C-alpha positions as CSV (number, residue, x, y, z in Angstrom):
1,M,25.2,-39.7,-1.2
2,K,23.9,-36.6,0.6
3,A,25.6,-33.2,0.3
4,R,27.6,-32.1,3.4
5,V,27.3,-28.5,4.4
6,S,29.9,-26.7,6.5
7,R,30.6,-23.1,7.4
8,I,33.9,-21.2,7.5
9,G,33.3,-17.7,8.7
10,D,30.6,-16.3,6.4
11,S,31.3,-18.9,3.7
12,L,29.0,-21.9,3.2
13,T,30.5,-24.9,1.5
14,F,28.6,-27.8,-0.2
15,D,30.5,-31.1,-0.6
16,G,28.8,-33.9,-2.3
17,P,27.1,-34.8,-5.7
18,E,26.7,-31.8,-7.9
19,P,27.6,-29.2,-5.3
20,L,27.6,-26.4,-7.9
21,G,24.0,-27.2,-8.8
22,L,23.0,-27.1,-5.1
23,A,24.9,-23.8,-4.5
24,S,23.3,-22.2,-7.5
25,L,19.9,-22.7,-6.0
26,F,20.9,-19.9,-3.6
27,G,22.3,-17.6,-6.3
28,Y,19.3,-15.2,-6.1
29,T,18.9,-15.3,-2.3
30,P,19.4,-12.0,-0.5
31,G,22.5,-12.3,1.6
32,V,24.5,-14.4,-0.9
33,S,27.3,-12.4,-2.5
34,W,28.7,-14.9,-4.9
35,V,28.8,-18.6,-5.8
36,A,32.1,-20.4,-6.6
37,A,33.1,-23.8,-7.9
38,G,36.1,-25.3,-6.3
39,L,37.9,-27.9,-4.1
40,S,38.2,-28.5,-0.4
41,A,41.4,-28.8,1.6
42,R,42.6,-29.8,5.1
43,S,45.9,-27.9,5.1
44,Y,47.7,-25.1,3.4
45,R,49.5,-27.6,1.3
46,E,46.2,-29.1,0.0
47,L,44.9,-25.5,-0.4
48,S,47.9,-24.7,-2.6
49,L,47.5,-27.9,-4.7
50,A,43.8,-27.2,-5.2
51,A,44.4,-23.6,-6.3
52,G,47.1,-24.8,-8.8
53,R,44.6,-27.3,-10.3
54,L,41.9,-24.6,-10.7
55,A,44.4,-22.1,-12.2
56,G,45.3,-24.7,-14.9
57,R,41.7,-25.2,-15.7
58,Y,40.4,-21.6,-15.6
59,L,43.3,-19.4,-16.6
60,K,45.5,-19.1,-19.6
61,K,48.7,-17.1,-20.3
62,G,48.2,-13.4,-19.9
63,D,44.9,-13.7,-17.9
64,S,44.4,-11.5,-14.9
65,F,43.0,-12.7,-11.5
66,V,42.5,-11.7,-7.9
67,V,42.1,-13.7,-4.7
68,D,39.5,-12.9,-2.0
69,A,40.1,-14.7,1.3
70,E,38.5,-15.3,4.7
71,G,40.2,-16.8,7.7
72,T,38.9,-17.9,11.1
73,R,40.2,-19.7,14.2
74,G,43.6,-18.3,14.0
75,S,44.0,-18.5,10.2
76,V,45.5,-15.2,8.8
77,V,43.9,-13.8,5.7
78,S,47.2,-12.5,4.3
79,D,48.6,-16.0,4.6
80,I,45.7,-17.6,2.8
81,V,45.9,-15.0,0.0
82,G,49.7,-15.6,-0.3
83,V,49.3,-19.4,-0.5
84,V,46.6,-19.2,-3.2
85,T,48.2,-16.4,-5.2
86,S,51.5,-18.2,-5.4
87,A,49.8,-21.5,-6.4
88,V,47.8,-19.7,-9.1
89,L,50.9,-18.0,-10.6
90,D,52.7,-21.4,-10.7
91,G,49.7,-23.2,-12.1
92,A,49.1,-20.7,-14.9
93,K,52.3,-19.4,-16.2
94,G,52.1,-15.9,-17.5
95,S,49.0,-15.0,-15.5
96,R,49.0,-11.8,-13.4
97,V,47.3,-10.3,-10.4
98,S,44.9,-7.4,-11.1
99,A,42.5,-6.2,-8.4
100,E,41.1,-3.6,-10.8
101,S,40.0,-5.7,-13.7
102,P,40.4,-9.5,-13.0
103,R,39.1,-11.9,-15.6
104,V,38.9,-14.6,-12.9
105,R,38.2,-14.2,-9.2
106,F,39.4,-16.8,-6.8
107,S,37.7,-17.2,-3.3
108,A,39.4,-19.0,-0.5
109,A,38.5,-19.7,3.1
110,F,40.4,-21.5,5.9
111,D,39.7,-22.1,9.6
112,G,42.8,-24.0,10.7
113,G,41.4,-27.5,10.0
114,K,39.5,-27.2,6.8
115,G,39.3,-24.9,3.9
116,V,38.1,-24.3,0.4
117,V,39.3,-22.5,-2.7
118,G,37.1,-21.9,-5.7
119,V,36.5,-19.8,-8.8
120,Q,33.6,-17.4,-8.7
121,V,31.1,-18.5,-11.3
122,R,28.3,-16.0,-10.6
123,R,27.5,-13.0,-8.4
124,G,24.7,-13.1,-5.9
125,P,22.5,-10.2,-4.9
126,G,24.2,-9.6,-1.5
127,G,22.2,-7.5,1.0
128,T,20.6,-8.5,4.2
129,P,19.0,-12.0,4.2
130,T,15.9,-11.5,6.4
131,G,13.8,-8.8,8.0
132,K,10.3,-8.2,9.5
133,E,9.5,-4.6,8.8
134,E,7.1,-4.0,5.9
135,V,7.6,-1.1,3.6
136,I,5.6,0.2,0.6
137,C,7.4,0.6,-2.7
138,L,5.7,2.8,-5.2
139,V,6.2,1.1,-8.6
140,S,5.3,2.5,-12.0
141,G,6.7,-0.4,-14.0
142,G,9.7,1.7,-15.1
143,I,13.4,1.2,-14.4
144,H,13.8,3.4,-11.4
145,S,11.0,2.1,-9.2
146,S,11.8,-1.5,-10.1
147,V,15.4,-1.1,-8.9
148,V,14.2,0.6,-5.7
149,A,11.9,-2.3,-5.0
150,W,14.7,-4.8,-5.5
151,K,17.0,-2.8,-3.2
152,A,14.3,-2.9,-0.5
153,V,14.1,-6.7,-0.9
154,L,17.8,-6.9,-0.5
155,Q,17.8,-4.9,2.6
156,G,15.5,-7.5,4.2
157,F,12.2,-5.6,4.2
158,R,8.9,-7.2,3.6
159,V,7.8,-5.4,0.5
160,R,4.4,-4.2,-0.6
161,L,4.5,-3.1,-4.3
162,L,1.9,-0.4,-4.8
163,H,0.9,0.4,-8.4
164,V,-1.6,2.8,-9.9
165,T,-2.7,1.5,-13.3
166,Y,-2.6,4.0,-16.1
167,A,-2.1,1.6,-19.0
168,E,-2.3,-2.1,-19.7
169,E,1.4,-2.1,-20.4
170,S,2.3,-0.6,-17.0
171,L,0.3,-3.3,-15.2
172,T,2.1,-6.0,-17.2
173,A,5.5,-4.5,-16.4
174,V,4.7,-4.5,-12.7
175,A,3.5,-8.1,-12.9
176,R,6.9,-9.0,-14.4
177,L,8.6,-7.3,-11.5
178,Y,6.5,-9.2,-8.9
179,S,7.2,-12.5,-10.7
180,E,10.9,-11.9,-10.8
181,L,11.1,-10.8,-7.2
182,S,9.0,-13.8,-6.1
183,H,11.6,-16.2,-7.6
184,R,14.6,-14.3,-6.1
185,A,13.4,-14.1,-2.5
186,D,10.8,-15.6,-0.1
187,P,7.5,-14.7,-1.7
188,R,5.8,-14.8,1.7
189,G,7.2,-11.3,2.3
190,L,6.0,-9.9,-1.0
191,T,2.6,-8.5,-2.0
192,L,1.2,-6.4,-4.9
193,E,-1.6,-3.8,-4.6
194,V,-3.0,-2.2,-7.7
195,L,-5.1,1.0,-7.5
196,E,-7.5,1.7,-10.4
197,G,-9.9,4.5,-11.4
198,E,-8.0,7.6,-10.3
199,S,-5.1,9.6,-11.5
200,V,-1.7,8.4,-10.3
201,S,-0.9,11.4,-8.0
202,D,-4.5,11.6,-6.6
203,A,-4.6,7.9,-5.8
204,L,-1.1,7.9,-4.2
205,S,-1.6,11.1,-2.3
206,G,-4.7,9.6,-0.6
207,Y,-3.1,6.3,0.0
208,V,0.2,7.6,1.3
209,G,-1.5,10.2,3.5
210,S,-3.4,7.4,5.3
211,S,-0.5,5.0,5.8
212,K,2.0,4.8,8.7
213,K,4.4,2.6,6.9
214,R,7.8,3.7,5.5
215,M,7.8,4.2,1.8
216,F,10.3,3.9,-1.0
217,A,10.0,5.6,-4.3
218,G,12.1,6.0,-7.5
219,F,11.3,8.4,-10.3
220,S,12.4,11.6,-11.8
221,A,11.4,15.0,-10.5
222,G,8.5,15.9,-12.8
223,A,5.6,18.1,-11.6
224,A,3.2,15.3,-11.0
225,Q,5.9,13.3,-9.2
226,R,6.6,16.1,-6.8
227,R,2.9,16.0,-5.7
228,V,3.4,12.4,-4.7
229,L,6.9,13.0,-3.2
230,A,5.5,15.5,-0.8
231,N,3.6,12.6,0.8
232,V,6.3,10.0,0.8
233,L,7.5,9.5,4.4
234,A,11.0,8.0,3.8
235,P,13.3,7.3,2.2
236,L,14.1,7.8,-1.5
237,Y,16.9,5.7,-3.1
238,L,19.5,7.9,-4.8
239,M,21.6,6.4,-7.7
240,S,23.2,7.5,-10.9
241,E,21.4,6.8,-14.1
242,E,24.2,4.4,-15.0
243,G,23.7,2.6,-11.7
244,F,20.0,2.3,-12.2
245,A,20.5,0.9,-15.7
246,S,23.1,-1.6,-14.5
247,E,20.9,-2.8,-11.6
248,F,17.9,-3.1,-13.8
249,E,19.8,-5.2,-16.4
250,G,20.7,-7.5,-13.5
251,L,17.1,-8.1,-12.8
252,G,16.6,-9.6,-16.2
253,I,13.2,-8.2,-16.9
254,K,11.9,-6.4,-20.0
255,S,12.4,-2.6,-20.0
256,F,9.3,-0.4,-19.9
257,D,9.4,3.3,-20.7
258,V,7.1,5.3,-18.5
259,P,5.3,7.9,-20.6
260,E,5.4,11.6,-19.8
261,D,1.7,11.7,-19.3
262,W,1.7,8.8,-16.8
263,D,-0.4,10.9,-14.4
264,R,-3.5,11.0,-16.6
265,R,-6.7,10.0,-15.0
266,A,-7.6,6.3,-15.5
267,E,-11.0,5.2,-16.6
268,G,-13.3,3.0,-14.6
269,E,-14.5,2.5,-11.1
270,R,-12.1,3.1,-8.2
271,R,-11.0,-0.1,-6.7
272,I,-8.0,-1.9,-5.2
273,R,-6.8,-5.4,-6.3
274,R,-4.3,-7.5,-4.4
275,F,-2.0,-10.5,-5.0
276,G,0.9,-11.9,-3.1
277,A,2.7,-14.3,-0.7
278,R,3.4,-16.9,-3.5
279,R,5.6,-17.4,-6.5
280,A,4.0,-16.8,-9.8
281,D,4.7,-16.2,-13.5
282,V,3.4,-13.0,-15.2
283,S,0.1,-14.6,-16.3
284,G,-0.3,-16.0,-12.8
285,V,0.1,-12.6,-11.2
286,L,-2.4,-10.9,-13.7
287,D,-4.9,-13.7,-13.2
288,G,-4.5,-13.7,-9.5
289,L,-5.2,-10.0,-8.9
290,R,-8.6,-9.7,-7.3
């Protein structure tokens, strides 16, 4: 039996064998905000019955929940929220609504002839699903620049990761970042360039000065960084340290602390190595740089 895919507003529904497994394949796709497991319905009555069944399965007494809803073709969002909320309260006695800190989040959609209600089982990255413009992301291997690169991917840009090697550990960290991004988005829009044989600020100043592409950067305002920042065209991504830490944790890659002397001159002949346009694990990235 093949899975059936239908659309209600901005919600995509999968009905068939192992629909959650199929939906989870899109869990890291830019543009996907969340993935839910649930039941389909052809009327408000069926929607109510389905919500009640889910409440009995996923909620217990005292649990908090919230309902997100979407309605098209004359269906009113407030009506959908009301139907599902009432059914959940009846199906899980003692539960309560809490928009601030829900333990369970229900998602419902209805278009007048078909609908779905489900329990969110994972968050997606959100963002814009596709884009054509290429930007350069200056990446050190640290938390800030890794998050900036991920945000650029989410905005739909084709991303060129640009790294100046100053330690073996920094290159490995950037390889981890490339590998993770290549599995979360279309790798055809992702490349990695590694500059070797110069200090970080000297290499980037020359590279940035000769490029016409927009650039993203994320690092603290040290003296060496300011030399590079003077050549960054646009834009910088601003976020609190807590925000950066939270986003980086969501990437699921190993943390790397950029040393204070990251601008020291690298040894060896100046050269540029490149890799990209395909999915790879860390060793594949390192072996593929040429």
